[in-house]
C-alpha positions in Angstrom: -19.7 4.9 1.1 -16.4 5.2 3.2 -14.5 8.0 4.1 -11.8 9.2 2.1 -8.2 8.9 3.6 -6.6 12.4 4.3 -3.1 12.8 3.0 -0.6 14.9 4.9 2.9 16.2 3.5 6.1 15.3 5.2 6.6 18.6 6.7 3.2 18.4 8.7 4.1 14.8 9.8 7.5 15.9 11.0 6.1 18.8 13.1 3.7 16.1 14.7 6.5 13.8 15.3 8.6 16.7 16.9 5.5 17.6 19.3 5.8 14.1 20.5 9.7 13.6 20.6 11.1 17.0 21.4 8.1 18.6 23.2 7.4 15.5 25.4 3.6 15.8 24.6 1.6 12.5 24.8 0.0 10.8 21.6 -3.5 11.9 22.8 -2.4 15.6 23.4 -0.7 16.0 20.1 -3.6 14.5 18.4 -5.9 17.0 20.0 -3.6 19.8 19.3 -3.4 19.1 15.6 -6.9 17.6 15.1 -5.8 14.0 14.1 -6.1 10.7 15.5 -3.9 9.3 18.4 -3.3 6.2 16.5 -2.0 8.3 13.4 0.3 10.1 15.6 1.5 6.8 17.2 2.1 5.2 13.7 3.9 8.4 12.4 6.3 8.3 15.5 7.0 4.6 15.0 7.8 5.0 11.3 9.9 8.0 12.1 12.0 6.1 14.7 12.4 3.1 12.4 13.3 4.8 9.1 14.0 8.4 9.8 12.2 11.2 7.5 11.8 8.6 4.7 9.4 6.7 7.0 7.1 9.9 6.8 6.8 9.8 3.0 3.6 8.5 1.4 3.8 4.8 0.6 0.5 4.2 -1.0 0.3 3.7 -4.7 4.2 3.0 -4.8 4.3 -0.8 -5.0 7.2 -1.8 -7.6 8.8 -4.8 -8.5 7.3 -8.4 -9.4 4.7 -9.7 -7.2 3.8 -6.5 -5.5 0.6 -4.6 -6.0 -2.6 -5.9 -7.3 -2.6 -8.2 -10.2 -3.6 -6.9 -13.5 -5.8 -9.7 -14.3 -7.6 -12.5 -12.4 -5.8 -15.8 -12.3 -7.2 -18.4 -14.8 -9.2 -21.1 -13.4 -7.2 -24.4 -14.0 -10.2 -26.2 -15.7 -10.5 -23.4 -18.2 -7.0 -23.4 -18.8 -6.8 -27.1 -19.5 -9.9 -26.5 -22.1 -8.0 -23.5 -23.6 -4.8 -25.6 -24.1 -6.8 -28.5 -25.4 -8.4 -26.3 -27.9 -5.1 -24.8 -28.9 -3.6 -28.2 -29.2 -6.5 -29.4 -31.7 -6.0 -26.1 -33.6 -2.5 -26.7 -34.1 -2.8 -30.2 -35.1 -5.3 -29.2 -37.9 -3.0 -26.5 -38.9 -0.1 -28.8 -39.3 -2.3 -31.5 -40.9 -1.9 -34.2 -38.2 
């Protein structure tokens, strides 16, 4: 089974970004200092530079709006849909006596 992803709060992420930006430390140095991967440090710095403090907020599980996130049901197979609609039509014809 895979590793669980660690979540960090915004204050911790900001501290890490400040070590890089204000203190002039490199990605690898900051990563070793706080015990995380340098790629994570790099990503947080990029997010902070692009979006400010909002870029450091947790984004997982927050998909909103139509077309975002995982579909609730699997899409219906076109052949199955045709069969279902034909069966509904037949049922309606019988119901209406046609």
